[in-house]
C-alpha positions in Angstrom: -28.8 -2.5 49.8 -32.2 -3.8 48.7 -35.1 -1.6 47.4 -38.8 -2.4 48.2 -38.9 -4.1 44.8 -36.1 -6.4 45.7 -33.6 -4.8 43.3 -30.3 -3.1 44.1 -30.0 0.6 44.6 -27.9 0.7 41.4 -30.8 -0.5 39.3 -33.1 2.0 41.0 -30.5 4.8 40.2 -30.6 3.8 36.5 -34.4 4.0 36.5 -34.1 7.7 37.7 -31.7 8.3 34.7 -33.9 6.7 32.1 -36.3 9.7 31.5 -33.4 12.2 31.0 -31.6 9.6 28.8 -34.7 9.1 26.7 -35.2 12.8 26.4 -31.5 13.3 25.2 -31.8 10.4 22.7 -35.1 11.7 21.3 -34.4 15.4 21.1 -30.6 15.6 20.9 -29.0 12.5 19.4 -31.8 11.5 17.0 -31.8 14.9 15.2 -28.0 14.9 14.8 -28.0 11.3 13.4 -30.9 12.1 11.1 -29.3 15.3 9.9 -26.0 13.4 9.1 -27.9 10.8 7.1 -29.9 13.5 5.3 -26.7 15.2 4.3 -25.6 12.1 2.5 -28.7 11.9 0.3 -28.3 12.9 -3.3 -30.1 12.2 -6.6 -27.9 9.2 -7.0 -28.6 7.8 -3.5 -26.3 7.9 -0.5 -23.0 9.6 -1.2 -20.7 12.5 -0.3 -22.0 14.5 -3.3 -23.4 17.3 -1.2 -20.1 17.8 0.6 -18.3 17.8 -2.8 -20.7 20.4 -4.1 -20.0 22.6 -1.0 -16.3 22.9 -2.0 -17.3 24.4 -5.4 -20.0 26.7 -4.0 -18.6 30.3 -3.8 -21.4 31.4 -1.4 -20.6 28.6 1.0 -16.9 29.5 0.9 -17.9 33.1 1.6 -20.2 32.1 4.4 -17.5 29.8 5.9 -15.0 32.7 5.8 -17.5 35.1 7.3 -18.2 32.7 10.1 -14.5 32.4 11.0 -14.2 36.1 10.9 -17.2 36.4 13.2 -15.6 34.1 15.7 -12.3 35.9 15.6 -13.5 39.5 15.7 -16.5 39.3 18.1 -14.9 36.8 20.5 -11.5 38.5 20.9 -13.0 42.0 21.2 -15.5 40.8 23.8 -12.7 39.0 25.7 -10.4 42.0 25.6 -13.0 44.6 26.7 -14.7 42.2 29.1 -11.4 41.6 30.9 -10.6 45.4 31.0 -14.0 46.3 32.4 -14.0 43.5 34.9 -10.5 44.4 36.1 -11.6 48.0 36.6 -14.8 47.0 38.4 -13.1 44.6 40.7 -10.2 47.0 41.6 -11.2 50.6 41.1 -15.0 50.7 41.2 -15.9 48.2 43.8 -18.5 50.6 45.4 -20.5 50.7 42.1 -19.7 47.3 40.7 -23.1 45.8 41.4 -24.9 48.6 39.5 -22.4 48.6 36.7 -22.5 44.8 36.3 -26.3 45.1 36.1 -26.1 47.8 33.4 -23.6 45.8 31.4 -25.6 42.6 31.8 -29.0 44.2 30.8 -28.5 43.9 27.0 -28.4 40.1 27.4 -32.0 40.2 28.6 -33.0 41.7 25.2 -33.8 39.1 22.6 -31.8 39.2 19.3 -35.0 40.0 17.5 -35.6 43.2 19.5 -31.9 44.1 19.2 -32.0 43.7 15.4 -35.1 45.9 15.1 -33.7 48.6 17.4 -30.3 48.8 15.8 -31.9 48.5 12.4 -33.7 51.8 13.1 -30.6 53.3 14.6 -28.6 52.6 11.5 -31.4 53.6 9.1 -30.6 56.4 6.7 -32.9 59.5 6.6 -34.5 58.9 10.0 -32.1 56.8 12.1 -30.5 58.0 15.3 -27.0 58.0 13.8 -28.3 59.9 10.8 -29.6 62.5 13.2 -26.2 62.8 14.7 -24.6 63.4 11.3 -27.3 65.8 10.4 -26.8 67.8 13.6 -23.1 68.1 12.7 -24.0 69.3 9.2 -22.4 66.3 7.5 -25.6 64.2 6.7 -24.4 64.0 3.1 -21.5 61.8 4.3 -23.7 59.4 6.3 -22.8 55.8 5.3 -25.5 53.3 4.5 -24.2 50.9 7.1 -26.4 47.9 6.4 -26.4 48.5 2.7 -22.6 48.8 2.2 -20.9 45.5 1.5 -17.7 46.8 3.2 -19.5 48.0 6.4 -22.5 45.7 6.9 -20.7 42.9 8.6 -19.0 45.2 11.1 -22.3 47.0 11.8 -24.0 43.8 12.8 -20.9 42.6 14.7 -21.1 45.8 16.8 -24.6 44.9 17.9 -23.5 41.3 18.9 -20.6 42.7 20.9 -22.9 45.2 22.7 -25.3 42.5 23.6 -22.9 39.9 24.9 -20.2 42.0 26.4 -21.8 41.9 29.9 -21.5 38.1 30.0 -17.7 38.3 29.5 -17.5 41.0 32.1 -19.4 38.8 34.6 -17.3 35.8 33.9 -14.0 37.7 34.3 -15.3 39.4 37.4 -16.0 36.0 39.0 -12.6 34.8 37.9 -10.8 37.8 39.3 -12.7 37.6 42.5 -11.7 34.0 43.0 -8.0 34.4 42.4 -5.6 33.2 45.2 -5.1 36.2 47.5 -1.8 34.8 48.7 -0.4 34.9 45.2 -1.6 38.4 44.7 -0.1 39.5 48.0 3.2 37.9 47.0 3.1 39.8 43.8 2.7 43.0 45.8 5.7 42.2 47.8 7.7 41.5 44.6 6.7 44.9 43.3 4.3 43.7 40.6 2.0 46.6 40.1 0.1 48.1 37.2 0.7 46.5 33.8 3.2 44.0 35.2 0.6 42.8 37.7 -1.9 42.3 34.9 0.4 40.7 32.4 2.5 38.4 34.7 0.0 37.6 37.5 -3.7 38.2 36.8 -3.9 37.3 33.2 -2.1 33.9 33.4 -4.1 32.9 36.5 -7.3 33.3 34.4 -6.2 30.7 31.9 -9.3 28.5 32.4 -11.6 31.5 32.1 -9.9 32.6 28.9 -10.4 29.2 27.3 -14.0 28.8 28.5 -14.9 32.2 27.1 -13.0 31.5 23.9 -14.9 28.3 23.2 -18.3 29.5 24.4 -18.0 32.7 22.5 -16.8 30.9 19.3 -19.7 28.5 19.4 -22.1 31.3 20.0 -20.6 33.3 17.1 -20.8 30.2 14.8 -24.5 29.8 15.6 -25.3 33.5 15.1 -28.5 33.6 13.0 -31.4 35.9 14.1 -29.3 39.1 14.4 -27.8 38.7 10.9 -30.9 37.5 9.2 -33.2 40.2 10.6 -30.8 43.0 9.9 -29.4 42.0 6.5 -30.8 38.6 5.5 -27.2 37.7 4.5 -26.9 40.7 2.1 -25.9 42.8 0.5 -24.7 40.4 -2.2 -24.1 37.7 0.5 -21.4 39.8 2.2 -22.9 39.1 5.6 -23.8 35.5 4.9 -22.6 33.0 7.6 -23.1 29.3 7.9 -26.2 29.5 10.0 -28.0 32.0 7.6 -26.9 30.0 4.6 -28.4 26.8 6.1 -31.7 28.6 6.5 -31.6 29.9 2.9 -30.8 26.6 1.4 -33.1 24.5 3.6 -36.2 26.7 4.0 -36.0 29.2 1.2 -34.6 27.1 -1.7 -35.9 23.8 -0.2 -32.6 22.0 -0.6 -32.6 20.1 2.7 -29.8 17.6 2.0 -27.5 20.4 0.9 -28.5 22.5 4.0 -27.9 19.4 6.2 -24.4 19.1 4.8 -23.7 22.7 5.8 -25.0 22.0 9.3 -22.7 19.0 9.6 -19.8 21.2 8.9 -21.0 23.7 11.5 -21.4 20.9 14.0 -17.9 19.6 13.3 -16.5 23.1 13.9 -18.3 23.4 17.2 -17.0 20.0 18.3 -13.5 20.9 17.3 -13.6 24.0 19.5 -15.0 22.1 22.4 -12.3 19.5 22.0 -9.6 22.2 21.9 -10.9 23.5 25.2 -10.7 20.1 26.8 -7.2 19.5 25.6 -6.1 23.0 26.8 -7.6 22.9 30.3 -7.6 19.1 30.9 -9.9 19.7 33.7 -7.1 20.8 36.0 -8.3 24.4 36.5 -11.1 26.2 38.1 -12.8 29.3 36.8 -10.2 31.5 38.5 -7.3 29.6 37.0 -6.2 27.8 40.2 -6.0 24.0 40.3 -8.9 22.3 41.8 
């Protein structure tokens, strides 16, 4: 096939791709390459000195551990409750599922900045909503300073993250459950698979692809968590809520140690790529969102 310019349609097709390719190279690939090069810059030239220093930095080790805990705690809790709520909506509350889905999905429309401000006031001592509840029960003297307690601050912020993103997990599981093979479900009914047995041996395994997708997406989102933590605690108290993303900001923009911050961001990128690779290995592209082979 010849185009008006005398070239093949394949060449014309590549011309359509060029703008998007140029955009990707300029705004996606170039920053990554530049960041990797910047992470290798030290006072002695190009070396792995920044990465060696990371291993001896106690705050980085704490931030790395906290990031992993964020991934495990928030992602698994959201997956568990997301599946339970989606199963209830699809099987026992079908008449109200549209309204309930909307209610559960609304927190995602709220920016993390607004969520941080609202829950910061809810958690606040002396005047916060939770303090008012304790006061009405006559136990205001036992009110914990949630964001100021090193043992509670991380969990307090994680609860806000779980509240905000739970609706996404419910929606994904709802789509997965709705797309399950009805013939398999009918066969399970005939075999007497009801209640817990139906969930454990039929529904849950058939949602394999959904599990993996949410696990990877949720893990990457948890690894990149920044505004919520920074606005609510700034990584404190005593760095107990510090994660990789907030530590990158502190080192790069507060302490002006850009090469060191770049080294941390490379570690964060490698973790995200590792998770994405695990998803590809697990699913191998053989499963749809509902778990059936495509």
